[in-house]
KEMIMAR-168239 format. One record per atom (N, C-alpha, C): x negated, y, z negated. Coordinates in steps of 0.001 Angstrom, whole numbers, plus 500000, padded with zeros to 6 digits. Layout:
! KEMIMAR-168239
+--------+--------+--------+
|      x |      y |      z |
+--------+--------+--------+
|      X |      Y |      Z |
...
+--------+--------+--------+
***
This chain:
! KEMIMAR-168239
+--------+--------+--------+
|      x |      y |      z |
+--------+--------+--------+
| 474442 | 499294 | 518484 |
| 474944 | 498616 | 517367 |
| 475696 | 497448 | 517696 |
| 475914 | 496463 | 517216 |
| 476114 | 495148 | 517536 |
| 477127 | 494628 | 516173 |
| 477171 | 495742 | 515094 |
| 477737 | 495393 | 513905 |
| 479372 | 495125 | 514260 |
| 480398 | 494834 | 513621 |
| 481770 | 494473 | 513928 |
| 482299 | 495924 | 513368 |
| 483116 | 496341 | 513948 |
| 483803 | 497376 | 512967 |
| 484611 | 497322 | 511648 |
| 484264 | 498168 | 510833 |
| 484643 | 497992 | 509375 |
| 485897 | 498549 | 508938 |
| 486728 | 498332 | 510094 |
| 487970 | 498668 | 510037 |
| 488755 | 497930 | 511317 |
| 489314 | 496777 | 511475 |
| 490090 | 496566 | 512220 |
| 491818 | 496888 | 512562 |
| 491995 | 497387 | 513738 |
| 493589 | 497539 | 513617 |
| 494350 | 496670 | 515022 |
| 495140 | 496183 | 514954 |
| 496068 | 495545 | 515691 |
| 497300 | 495403 | 515731 |
| 497940 | 495724 | 517022 |
| 499410 | 495819 | 516830 |
| 500272 | 494969 | 517653 |
| 501569 | 494379 | 517034 |
| 502257 | 493640 | 517454 |
| 503541 | 493636 | 517136 |
| 504882 | 493582 | 517870 |
| 505854 | 493868 | 517800 |
| 506205 | 495089 | 516496 |
| 505741 | 496010 | 516707 |
| 506185 | 497331 | 516045 |
| 505576 | 497034 | 514510 |
| 504417 | 495976 | 514696 |
| 503765 | 496346 | 513300 |
| 502124 | 495847 | 513672 |
| 501903 | 497335 | 512632 |
| 500384 | 497746 | 512656 |
| 499622 | 496705 | 511636 |
| 498651 | 496187 | 511822 |
| 498129 | 495447 | 511081 |
| 496583 | 496311 | 510446 |
| 495511 | 496410 | 509174 |
| 494434 | 497329 | 509345 |
| 493888 | 496315 | 508456 |
| 492672 | 495557 | 509005 |
| 492292 | 494689 | 508141 |
| 490802 | 495237 | 507773 |
| 490414 | 495640 | 506398 |
| 489427 | 495988 | 505764 |
| 488404 | 494570 | 506366 |
| 487300 | 494981 | 507316 |
| 486404 | 494280 | 507724 |
| 484727 | 494408 | 507238 |
| 484663 | 494315 | 505890 |
| 483287 | 494204 | 505440 |
| 482993 | 493040 | 504773 |
| 483622 | 491771 | 505171 |
| 483350 | 490486 | 504252 |
| 482086 | 490309 | 503157 |
| 480795 | 490475 | 503919 |
| 479969 | 490328 | 503077 |
| 479852 | 491223 | 501759 |
| 480446 | 492292 | 501807 |
| 480313 | 493677 | 500954 |
| 481880 | 493489 | 500113 |
| 482658 | 492167 | 499925 |
| 483755 | 491953 | 499761 |
| 484985 | 493345 | 500115 |
| 484756 | 493880 | 501376 |
| 485191 | 495363 | 502031 |
| 485843 | 496173 | 500629 |
| 484545 | 496978 | 500109 |
| 484337 | 498124 | 499606 |
| 484830 | 499178 | 500008 |
| 485495 | 499993 | 499496 |
| 485803 | 501310 | 500007 |
| 484769 | 502016 | 500093 |
| 483988 | 502343 | 500800 |
| 483465 | 503401 | 501435 |
| 483246 | 504493 | 501515 |
| 482879 | 504947 | 501406 |
| 483011 | 506782 | 502281 |
| 483518 | 506218 | 503993 |
| 482537 | 505878 | 504431 |
| 483266 | 505638 | 505830 |
| 484239 | 504953 | 506059 |
| 484711 | 504168 | 505102 |
| 485710 | 502977 | 505752 |
| 486986 | 503955 | 504900 |
| 486743 | 504606 | 504010 |
| 488080 | 505475 | 504096 |
| 488237 | 506822 | 504484 |
| 487289 | 507201 | 505109 |
| 487224 | 508265 | 506303 |
| 488573 | 507758 | 507553 |
| 487710 | 506197 | 507512 |
| 488745 | 505744 | 508783 |
| 489668 | 505518 | 508333 |
| 489957 | 504868 | 507708 |
| 491532 | 504455 | 506920 |
| 492313 | 505962 | 507095 |
| 492038 | 507001 | 506700 |
| 492430 | 508522 | 506367 |
| 492793 | 508792 | 507803 |
| 491809 | 508946 | 509141 |
| 492280 | 508927 | 510531 |
| 493646 | 508094 | 510958 |
| 493083 | 506699 | 510641 |
| 494235 | 505589 | 511453 |
| 495828 | 505837 | 510944 |
| 495475 | 505992 | 509586 |
| 496967 | 506477 | 508993 |
| 497672 | 507573 | 509362 |
| 496743 | 508855 | 509760 |
| 497213 | 509739 | 510289 |
| 498047 | 509693 | 511875 |
| 497171 | 508964 | 512314 |
| 497585 | 508291 | 513764 |
| 499371 | 507645 | 513748 |
| 498955 | 506609 | 512753 |
| 500373 | 505500 | 512576 |
| 501290 | 506753 | 512410 |
| 501213 | 507570 | 511481 |
| 502519 | 508329 | 511119 |
| 503041 | 508772 | 512228 |
| 502300 | 509600 | 513440 |
| 502846 | 509821 | 514367 |
| 503235 | 508839 | 515527 |
| 502791 | 507455 | 515212 |
| 503064 | 506756 | 516259 |
| 504670 | 506149 | 516186 |
| 505537 | 506498 | 516683 |
| 506717 | 506347 | 516727 |
| 507198 | 504665 | 517362 |
| 505896 | 504086 | 517392 |
| 505960 | 502646 | 517995 |
| 506157 | 501536 | 516833 |
| 505027 | 501941 | 516023 |
| 505045 | 501497 | 514907 |
| 506153 | 501518 | 513861 |
| 506415 | 500743 | 513247 |
| 507462 | 500713 | 512175 |
| 506931 | 499917 | 510674 |
| 506221 | 499307 | 510476 |
| 505436 | 498713 | 509765 |
| 504182 | 498698 | 509933 |
| 503450 | 498624 | 508495 |
| 502046 | 498792 | 508512 |
| 501723 | 497806 | 507129 |
| 500418 | 496745 | 507522 |
| 499839 | 495564 | 506979 |
| 498662 | 495845 | 506798 |
| 498152 | 496060 | 505279 |
| 496707 | 496298 | 505117 |
| 496173 | 494736 | 504522 |
| 495086 | 494123 | 505250 |
| 494237 | 493158 | 505056 |
| 492899 | 493230 | 504814 |
| 492552 | 492263 | 503665 |
| 491167 | 491962 | 504009 |
| 490654 | 491085 | 504129 |
| 489247 | 491062 | 505545 |
| 488309 | 489781 | 505988 |
| 487588 | 488887 | 505142 |
| 487568 | 487995 | 504898 |
| 486349 | 487519 | 504310 |
| 486936 | 486693 | 502504 |
| 486394 | 486398 | 501740 |
| 486508 | 486111 | 500634 |
| 487646 | 486874 | 499634 |
| 487082 | 488176 | 500199 |
| 488050 | 489166 | 499171 |
| 488841 | 489935 | 500129 |
| 490079 | 490646 | 498940 |
| 490935 | 491911 | 499599 |
| 490232 | 492852 | 499569 |
| 489872 | 492894 | 498553 |
| 488867 | 494844 | 498456 |
| 488365 | 494776 | 496718 |
| 486968 | 494472 | 496847 |
| 486395 | 495099 | 495451 |
| 486231 | 496591 | 494584 |
| 487064 | 497496 | 495445 |
| 486908 | 498768 | 494955 |
| 486008 | 499793 | 495693 |
| 485405 | 500583 | 494950 |
| 484205 | 501593 | 495335 |
| 482689 | 500885 | 495582 |
| 481796 | 501336 | 496408 |
| 480997 | 500695 | 496557 |
| 479682 | 501535 | 495749 |
| 479718 | 500496 | 494661 |
| 478823 | 501101 | 493454 |
| 477414 | 501639 | 493915 |
| 476805 | 500856 | 495176 |
| 475301 | 501297 | 495510 |
| 475652 | 502750 | 496123 |
| 476742 | 503221 | 496803 |
| 477107 | 504093 | 497458 |
| 477577 | 505558 | 496248 |
| 477524 | 505000 | 495447 |
| 477918 | 505927 | 493965 |
| 476519 | 506197 | 493500 |
| 475740 | 505593 | 493368 |
| 474707 | 505537 | 492287 |
| 473670 | 506093 | 492862 |
| 473982 | 505731 | 494430 |
| 472223 | 506683 | 495255 |
| 472855 | 508200 | 495161 |
| 474074 | 508746 | 495394 |
| 474186 | 510418 | 495086 |
| 475382 | 510579 | 493872 |
| 474957 | 510586 | 492758 |
| 475593 | 510447 | 491465 |
| 475883 | 511933 | 491052 |
| 475719 | 512595 | 491501 |
| 476095 | 514009 | 491070 |
| 477504 | 514573 | 491109 |
| 477651 | 515613 | 490697 |
| 479245 | 515592 | 490141 |
| 479888 | 516341 | 491289 |
| 479237 | 516913 | 492551 |
| 479548 | 517148 | 493658 |
| 480174 | 516378 | 494255 |
| 479374 | 515159 | 494589 |
| 479432 | 513999 | 495882 |
| 480552 | 513136 | 494994 |
| 480416 | 512733 | 494002 |
| 481391 | 511972 | 493115 |
| 483053 | 512448 | 493391 |
| 482977 | 513984 | 492979 |
| 484172 | 514708 | 493480 |
| 484893 | 514370 | 494565 |
| 483538 | 514496 | 495573 |
| 484482 | 514535 | 497161 |
| 484540 | 512773 | 497396 |
| 483893 | 512011 | 496719 |
| 484324 | 510666 | 496909 |
| 485289 | 510342 | 496281 |
| 485901 | 510699 | 495213 |
| 487199 | 510292 | 494650 |
| 488654 | 511433 | 495125 |
| 488340 | 512661 | 495684 |
| 489223 | 513273 | 496158 |
| 489182 | 512196 | 497966 |
| 488100 | 512146 | 498567 |
| 488673 | 511552 | 499517 |
| 489653 | 510232 | 499601 |
| 488927 | 509401 | 498331 |
| 489981 | 508191 | 498001 |
| 491134 | 508559 | 497628 |
| 491692 | 509446 | 496970 |
| 492729 | 509872 | 496134 |
| 493964 | 510439 | 497365 |
| 493377 | 511220 | 498728 |
| 493971 | 511686 | 499473 |
| 494521 | 510579 | 500657 |
| 493232 | 509342 | 500724 |
| 494009 | 508310 | 501211 |
| 495026 | 507703 | 500855 |
| 494897 | 507162 | 499402 |
| 495708 | 506756 | 498880 |
| 497300 | 507421 | 498688 |
| 496935 | 508661 | 498553 |
| 498478 | 509139 | 498392 |
| 499142 | 509337 | 499917 |
| 498474 | 509268 | 500765 |
| 499072 | 509278 | 502497 |
| 499663 | 508033 | 502471 |
| 499041 | 507010 | 502041 |
| 499670 | 505382 | 502296 |
| 501506 | 505703 | 502050 |
| 501964 | 507068 | 501040 |
| 503077 | 507210 | 500574 |
| 503615 | 507781 | 501533 |
| 502463 | 509178 | 502178 |
| 503658 | 509788 | 502456 |
| 503445 | 509796 | 504458 |
| 503190 | 508447 | 504482 |
| 503733 | 508078 | 506155 |
| 504907 | 507753 | 506135 |
| 506008 | 507488 | 507146 |
| 507102 | 507279 | 507297 |
| 507258 | 505783 | 507450 |
| 506135 | 505008 | 507521 |
| 506181 | 503700 | 507906 |
| 505886 | 502957 | 506651 |
| 506803 | 501487 | 506226 |
| 506583 | 500798 | 504972 |
| 505265 | 500428 | 504817 |
| 504446 | 499942 | 504097 |
| 503092 | 499904 | 504004 |
| 503166 | 498404 | 503045 |
| 502615 | 497412 | 503522 |
| 502615 | 495986 | 502758 |
| 501118 | 496105 | 502507 |
| 500821 | 495430 | 501424 |
| 499491 | 494817 | 501018 |
| 499511 | 493279 | 500853 |
| 497960 | 492844 | 502291 |
| 498540 | 491114 | 501816 |
| 497076 | 490602 | 500986 |
| 497405 | 490545 | 499854 |
| 496304 | 490113 | 498775 |
| 496062 | 488278 | 499116 |
| 494785 | 488047 | 499996 |
| 494626 | 486713 | 500099 |
| 493411 | 486537 | 498764 |
| 493045 | 487220 | 498393 |
| 491876 | 487200 | 497232 |
| 491732 | 487970 | 496084 |
| 490334 | 488386 | 495777 |
| 490292 | 489482 | 494630 |
| 490826 | 490565 | 495186 |
| 491638 | 491637 | 494069 |
| 491313 | 492759 | 494151 |
| 490967 | 493428 | 493022 |
| 489897 | 494382 | 493193 |
| 489517 | 494661 | 491716 |
| 488884 | 496316 | 491646 |
| 489368 | 497226 | 490789 |
| 489253 | 498585 | 490545 |
| 490158 | 498970 | 491543 |
| 489280 | 499961 | 492766 |
| 490323 | 500434 | 493434 |
| 490633 | 499799 | 494592 |
| 490489 | 498732 | 494593 |
| 491120 | 497598 | 495598 |
| 492651 | 496996 | 494806 |
| 492624 | 497076 | 493633 |
| 493699 | 496864 | 492812 |
| 494927 | 498542 | 493334 |
| 493728 | 499554 | 493137 |
| 494581 | 500452 | 493023 |
| 495308 | 500640 | 494623 |
| 494804 | 499979 | 495297 |
| 495211 | 500052 | 496805 |
| 496353 | 498934 | 496767 |
| 496489 | 497927 | 496134 |
| 497450 | 497064 | 496077 |
| 498396 | 497811 | 495478 |
| 498581 | 498341 | 494267 |
| 499680 | 499017 | 493676 |
| 500053 | 500116 | 494545 |
| 499195 | 500535 | 495066 |
| 499615 | 502220 | 496192 |
| 500359 | 501776 | 497135 |
| 500278 | 500284 | 497851 |
| 501271 | 500183 | 498873 |
| 502673 | 500076 | 498732 |
| 503254 | 500142 | 499234 |
| 504902 | 500141 | 498947 |
| 505341 | 498791 | 498971 |
| 504634 | 497802 | 499216 |
| 505090 | 496459 | 499177 |
| 503505 | 495388 | 498921 |
| 503794 | 494357 | 498327 |
| 502783 | 493771 | 498056 |
| 503199 | 491774 | 498352 |
| 502324 | 491587 | 498971 |
| 502383 | 489895 | 499209 |
| 501441 | 489444 | 498404 |
| 501213 | 488251 | 497885 |
| 499766 | 487348 | 497492 |
| 499661 | 486475 | 497288 |
| 498739 | 485515 | 497431 |
| 498521 | 484015 | 497881 |
| 498055 | 483867 | 496873 |
| 498328 | 482432 | 496147 |
| 498197 | 482361 | 494744 |
| 496778 | 482032 | 494403 |
| 495899 | 482663 | 495532 |
| 494443 | 482337 | 495163 |
| 493646 | 484081 | 494743 |
| 495001 | 485021 | 494830 |
| 494671 | 486372 | 494631 |
| 494630 | 486234 | 493024 |
| 493731 | 487461 | 492781 |
| 493761 | 488100 | 491116 |
| 493133 | 489025 | 491484 |
| 493641 | 489874 | 490241 |
| 493595 | 491519 | 490005 |
| 492958 | 492165 | 488724 |
| 492233 | 492986 | 488671 |
| 491716 | 493552 | 487697 |
| 491315 | 495289 | 487999 |
| 491676 | 496094 | 486944 |
| 490788 | 497218 | 486976 |
| 489491 | 496874 | 485964 |
| 488416 | 496705 | 487014 |
| 487578 | 496240 | 485886 |
| 486465 | 497118 | 485542 |
| 486276 | 498514 | 486350 |
| 485347 | 499358 | 485962 |
| 485015 | 499532 | 484502 |
| 485773 | 499196 | 483820 |
| 485490 | 499368 | 482163 |
| 483943 | 498354 | 481981 |
| 484085 | 497128 | 482740 |
| 483605 | 496432 | 482049 |
| 481787 | 496756 | 482676 |
| 481792 | 497940 | 483263 |
| 480311 | 498342 | 484053 |
| 480248 | 500005 | 483519 |
| 481443 | 500149 | 482552 |
| 481253 | 501923 | 481625 |
| 481918 | 502635 | 482762 |
| 482704 | 501997 | 483465 |
| 483284 | 502871 | 484419 |
| 485477 | 503248 | 484072 |
| 485480 | 503849 | 483330 |
| 487057 | 503869 | 483371 |
| 487789 | 504144 | 484369 |
| 488544 | 502912 | 484960 |
| 489244 | 503274 | 486296 |
| 490303 | 503911 | 486091 |
| 490012 | 505538 | 486103 |
| 490956 | 506510 | 486338 |
| 491762 | 506664 | 487071 |
| 491347 | 507071 | 488925 |
| 491983 | 506851 | 489490 |
| 492842 | 505569 | 489995 |
| 492634 | 504447 | 490003 |
| 493055 | 503371 | 489985 |
| 494213 | 503116 | 488776 |
| 494131 | 504030 | 487899 |
| 495217 | 504042 | 486791 |
| 496317 | 504814 | 486978 |
| 495928 | 505645 | 487912 |
| 497389 | 506245 | 488661 |
| 498309 | 505563 | 489268 |
| 497758 | 504782 | 490340 |
| 499047 | 503702 | 491012 |
| 499143 | 502570 | 490062 |
| 498562 | 502356 | 489094 |
| 498591 | 500917 | 488243 |
| 499929 | 501176 | 487166 |
| 499542 | 502405 | 486528 |
| 500548 | 503412 | 485472 |
| 501833 | 503427 | 486520 |
| 501808 | 503483 | 487515 |
| 503822 | 503457 | 488460 |
| 503948 | 502605 | 488749 |
| 503593 | 501431 | 488393 |
| 504057 | 500146 | 488769 |
| 504049 | 499338 | 487589 |
| 503034 | 499239 | 487099 |
| 503181 | 498401 | 485777 |
| 503656 | 498816 | 484368 |
| 504508 | 497990 | 483351 |
| 505081 | 498702 | 482160 |
| 503655 | 499407 | 481746 |
| 503782 | 500221 | 480674 |
| 502287 | 501130 | 480197 |
| 501674 | 499989 | 479198 |
| 502455 | 499026 | 478341 |
| 501259 | 498119 | 477764 |
| 500266 | 497056 | 478593 |
| 501180 | 496784 | 479064 |
| 500293 | 496070 | 479968 |
| 499556 | 496836 | 480970 |
| 499697 | 497803 | 481429 |
| 498717 | 498510 | 482459 |
| 497452 | 499092 | 481283 |
| 497862 | 499528 | 480361 |
| 496983 | 499595 | 479395 |
| 495795 | 498537 | 479485 |
| 496546 | 497480 | 479234 |
| 495826 | 495988 | 478379 |
| 494735 | 495828 | 479535 |
| 495212 | 495988 | 480770 |
| 494412 | 495780 | 482009 |
| 493470 | 496981 | 482428 |
| 493502 | 498156 | 481932 |
| 492574 | 499258 | 482085 |
| 491303 | 499287 | 480921 |
| 491998 | 498917 | 479829 |
| 490753 | 498833 | 478678 |
| 490272 | 497531 | 478557 |
| 490685 | 496409 | 479344 |
| 489963 | 494960 | 478873 |
| 489147 | 494675 | 480083 |
| 489353 | 495035 | 481760 |
| 488849 | 494844 | 482491 |
| 489347 | 493518 | 483087 |
| 490495 | 492543 | 482071 |
| 490704 | 491508 | 482371 |
| 491298 | 490898 | 483595 |
| 490948 | 490001 | 484378 |
| 491791 | 489859 | 485333 |
| 492617 | 488890 | 485515 |
| 493981 | 489397 | 486533 |
| 495276 | 488532 | 486048 |
| 495285 | 487731 | 486958 |
| 496305 | 486362 | 487312 |
| 496454 | 486081 | 488842 |
| 497768 | 486272 | 489261 |
| 498167 | 485863 | 490023 |
| 498673 | 486359 | 491023 |
| 500621 | 486302 | 490646 |
| 500803 | 485608 | 489980 |
| 501727 | 485258 | 488997 |
| 502208 | 486071 | 487844 |
| 501167 | 486092 | 487334 |
| 501112 | 487638 | 486124 |
| 501144 | 488748 | 487054 |
| 500993 | 488925 | 488006 |
| 500678 | 490143 | 488562 |
| 501981 | 490980 | 489312 |
| 502927 | 489013 | 489808 |
| 503839 | 489381 | 489756 |
| 505294 | 490295 | 489034 |
| 504862 | 489300 | 487515 |
| 505678 | 489201 | 486169 |
| 505339 | 490981 | 486087 |
| 504317 | 491453 | 486287 |
| 504237 | 492793 | 485742 |
| 504336 | 493927 | 486529 |
| 505211 | 493260 | 488110 |
| 505479 | 494278 | 489093 |
| 504539 | 494716 | 489644 |
| 503622 | 494606 | 489866 |
| 502395 | 494595 | 490956 |
| 502500 | 494284 | 492222 |
| 503493 | 493012 | 492345 |
| 503302 | 492556 | 493825 |
| 504994 | 491886 | 493716 |
| 505346 | 491496 | 495108 |
| 506857 | 491569 | 495263 |
| 506651 | 489624 | 495540 |
| 505948 | 489018 | 495893 |
| 505988 | 487626 | 496151 |
| 504605 | 486802 | 496126 |
| 504648 | 485835 | 495713 |
| 503641 | 485567 | 495814 |
| 503881 | 483731 | 495983 |
| 502896 | 483392 | 497187 |
| 502965 | 482505 | 498281 |
| 502215 | 481632 | 498071 |
| 501731 | 480088 | 498370 |
| 500951 | 479418 | 498945 |
| 499679 | 479796 | 499749 |
| 498321 | 479702 | 499353 |
| 497935 | 480427 | 500366 |
| 497805 | 480626 | 501604 |
| 498079 | 478992 | 502132 |
| 498388 | 478743 | 503612 |
| 499906 | 479421 | 504363 |
| 500593 | 479812 | 503637 |
| 502209 | 480380 | 503712 |
| 501773 | 481943 | 503699 |
| 500998 | 482808 | 503363 |
| 500647 | 484066 | 503174 |
| 500793 | 484597 | 504747 |
| 500468 | 484383 | 505601 |
| 500954 | 484960 | 507034 |
| 501909 | 484818 | 507133 |
| 502802 | 483720 | 506994 |
| 504328 | 483298 | 507648 |
| 504782 | 484545 | 506639 |
| 504752 | 484562 | 505452 |
| 505420 | 485541 | 504399 |
| 505272 | 486950 | 504677 |
| 503840 | 487424 | 505131 |
| 504462 | 488717 | 505199 |
| 504733 | 489165 | 506504 |
| 504573 | 488356 | 507299 |
| 505296 | 488706 | 508953 |
| 506749 | 488399 | 508897 |
| 507201 | 487618 | 508065 |
| 508550 | 487726 | 507804 |
| 509321 | 489291 | 507210 |
| 508523 | 489432 | 506088 |
| 508743 | 490620 | 505658 |
| 508747 | 491672 | 506231 |
| 507583 | 491651 | 507090 |
| 507545 | 493305 | 507906 |
| 508325 | 492875 | 508879 |
| 508947 | 491700 | 509827 |
| 509735 | 491658 | 510681 |
| 511261 | 492342 | 510154 |
| 511771 | 491868 | 509138 |
| 512728 | 492191 | 508372 |
| 513189 | 493874 | 507927 |
| 511737 | 494218 | 507653 |
| 511675 | 495613 | 507872 |
| 511719 | 496276 | 509259 |
| 511148 | 495934 | 509845 |
| 510994 | 496892 | 510855 |
| 512268 | 496396 | 511980 |
| 513441 | 495828 | 511209 |
| 514714 | 495304 | 512512 |
| 515593 | 496223 | 511761 |
| 514831 | 497403 | 510943 |
| 516007 | 498468 | 509948 |
| 515680 | 500023 | 510959 |
| 516840 | 500292 | 511226 |
| 516682 | 501685 | 511880 |
| 515073 | 502415 | 511245 |
| 514367 | 502967 | 512019 |
| 513316 | 503423 | 511313 |
| 513719 | 505005 | 510623 |
| 514506 | 505581 | 511432 |
| 514929 | 507265 | 510998 |
| 515343 | 506690 | 509242 |
| 516407 | 505774 | 509022 |
| 516769 | 505540 | 507694 |
| 515539 | 504946 | 506701 |
| 514746 | 504032 | 507311 |
| 513655 | 503667 | 506304 |
| 512631 | 504798 | 505874 |
| 512229 | 505683 | 506961 |
| 511445 | 507137 | 506489 |
| 512352 | 507641 | 505526 |
| 513476 | 508192 | 505818 |
| 514016 | 508817 | 504776 |
| 513835 | 508468 | 503491 |
| 514085 | 507190 | 503791 |
| 514471 | 506338 | 502112 |
| 513316 | 506111 | 501513 |
| 511953 | 505871 | 502210 |
| 510807 | 506431 | 501198 |
| 510312 | 507773 | 501014 |
| 510579 | 508579 | 501725 |
| 510744 | 509613 | 501435 |
| 511260 | 510018 | 500110 |
| 512179 | 509949 | 499959 |
| 513226 | 510151 | 499086 |
| 512474 | 509253 | 497635 |
| 512325 | 508385 | 498033 |
| 512014 | 507106 | 496848 |
| 510856 | 507445 | 495851 |
| 509840 | 508141 | 496553 |
| 508647 | 509095 | 495680 |
| 508727 | 510296 | 495348 |
| 509476 | 510873 | 496111 |
| 510045 | 512184 | 495482 |
| 511034 | 512188 | 494429 |
| 512021 | 511409 | 494243 |
| 512532 | 511452 | 493251 |
| 512363 | 510983 | 492175 |
| 511350 | 509678 | 491971 |
| 510821 | 509107 | 491362 |
| 509891 | 509593 | 490293 |
| 509354 | 510934 | 490981 |
| 508341 | 511774 | 489775 |
| 509021 | 513059 | 489484 |
| 510616 | 512799 | 489267 |
| 511487 | 514240 | 488857 |
| 512231 | 513552 | 487737 |
| 512786 | 514711 | 487448 |
| 513983 | 514327 | 486189 |
| 514975 | 513748 | 487075 |
| 516141 | 513262 | 486011 |
| 516919 | 512664 | 486841 |
| 518154 | 513462 | 487906 |
| 518360 | 514967 | 487099 |
| 519228 | 515902 | 487913 |
| 518545 | 515909 | 489076 |
| 517052 | 516683 | 489243 |
| 516661 | 516984 | 490304 |
| 516541 | 515874 | 491666 |
| 516463 | 514793 | 490434 |
| 516393 | 513376 | 491469 |
| 517705 | 512967 | 492715 |
| 518706 | 513342 | 491605 |
| 520365 | 513232 | 492397 |
| 520132 | 514062 | 493516 |
| 520067 | 515368 | 492975 |
| 520183 | 516510 | 494190 |
| 519576 | 516464 | 495414 |
| 518562 | 515662 | 495374 |
| 517098 | 515221 | 496424 |
| 517905 | 514069 | 496810 |
| 518335 | 513201 | 496526 |
| 518882 | 512072 | 496531 |
| 520468 | 512077 | 497502 |
| 521129 | 513504 | 497169 |
| 522359 | 514034 | 497708 |
| 521960 | 514240 | 499237 |
| 520884 | 515619 | 499488 |
| 520382 | 515487 | 500324 |
| 519642 | 514735 | 501340 |
| 519338 | 513902 | 500898 |
| 519187 | 512087 | 501696 |
| 520374 | 511378 | 502420 |
| 521143 | 511472 | 501487 |
| 522193 | 511131 | 502221 |
| 522747 | 511698 | 502916 |
| 523089 | 513327 | 502498 |
| 523607 | 513681 | 503838 |
| 523093 | 514148 | 504897 |
| 521673 | 514143 | 504971 |
| 520662 | 513922 | 506238 |
| 520851 | 512878 | 506969 |
| 520771 | 511186 | 506225 |
| 520972 | 509928 | 506712 |
| 522534 | 510044 | 507910 |
| 523875 | 510708 | 506715 |
| 524874 | 510246 | 507551 |
| 524922 | 510919 | 508606 |
| 524151 | 512203 | 509040 |
| 524204 | 513099 | 510048 |
| 523888 | 512371 | 511431 |
| 523057 | 510986 | 511031 |
| 521924 | 510877 | 512352 |
| 523150 | 509883 | 513067 |
| 522489 | 509904 | 514504 |
| 523755 | 509211 | 515207 |
| 523762 | 507906 | 515160 |
| 522477 | 507125 | 514739 |
| 522257 | 505743 | 514227 |
| 522857 | 505347 | 513301 |
| 523106 | 506014 | 512494 |
| 524117 | 505992 | 510812 |
| 525341 | 505802 | 511217 |
| 525932 | 506829 | 512289 |
| 527246 | 506728 | 512375 |
| 527939 | 505567 | 513437 |
| 526585 | 504565 | 513965 |
| 526767 | 503837 | 515066 |
| 526931 | 502397 | 514305 |
| 525883 | 502275 | 513021 |
| 525898 | 501423 | 511967 |
| 527483 | 501178 | 511568 |
| 527653 | 502157 | 510442 |
| 528817 | 502418 | 509957 |
| 530055 | 501881 | 511145 |
| 530008 | 502283 | 511766 |
| 531057 | 502233 | 512796 |
| 531248 | 500870 | 513095 |
| 530456 | 500170 | 513443 |
| 530031 | 498856 | 513856 |
| 530855 | 498047 | 512698 |
| 530217 | 498121 | 511449 |
| 530572 | 497533 | 510597 |
| 532147 | 497760 | 510304 |
| 532865 | 498569 | 510220 |
| 534148 | 499227 | 510184 |
| 534971 | 498155 | 511030 |
| 534359 | 498307 | 512461 |
| 534725 | 497618 | 513594 |
| 534906 | 496035 | 513354 |
| 534037 | 495634 | 512720 |
| 533551 | 494321 | 512697 |
| 532816 | 493649 | 513505 |
| 531900 | 494809 | 514019 |
| 531202 | 494317 | 515398 |
| 529603 | 493706 | 515041 |
| 529118 | 493742 | 516081 |
| 527650 | 493453 | 515412 |
| 527100 | 494825 | 515754 |
| 525976 | 494680 | 514004 |
| 525274 | 495647 | 514292 |
| 524167 | 496054 | 515492 |
| 524269 | 497448 | 515669 |
| 523645 | 498263 | 516716 |
| 521622 | 497452 | 516619 |
| 521218 | 497493 | 517563 |
| 519554 | 497350 | 517488 |
| 518571 | 498640 | 517308 |
| 518285 | 498528 | 516107 |
| 517583 | 499893 | 516079 |
| 516323 | 500020 | 516642 |
+--------+--------+--------+
***
């Protein structure tokens, strides 16, 4: 086989970049690609040398969603349930790994590709990027993408995207809360790298604790959320690195290198 790998991984300065690498297919989330993503994310979760993960796409698109040809080739309920169970597990894993995950969007992100953006912890997009939950246009409501999208966007904006399938540009996606930053296309690499390095410079134990709390408390009622947040603060305060950082602040000394 001489074909290039469909998922690329490159590590540099504590940042692991995963690149969806099926440019001719607009980086669709095939079963094979999702399986590779799942395995790679699980490996990264155990790799303490990695502090931040960046997800990018090759070619013109970030990700055009699921492989519709694959879905139609085997469309019985067992096969479709298996496909979307695999996808859902991969999406949840993005939130379960201790490292923050940044989506780097340079082109279209549609259907499950839009879901992937929304599921990542952070997202930075080029002005060229566009977003849509476009399944409704071909007769398939974007059910699983709606889980991530509705946890990012206000209800009315999310519902409009889901019911119309219309594309929105990067500026509107930012105003809706789907992405953090919009930059000129030629500045995308630098913007993502800057954000990733800023996060990587913080203590990985604090980051992992905070990320875990973020996703557990936000799904609970306020009282339970405060209980979980209290336990997070207690655990954080017992960390040696935290005490070193607090003491340095009190003593007006430089922060330790975490």
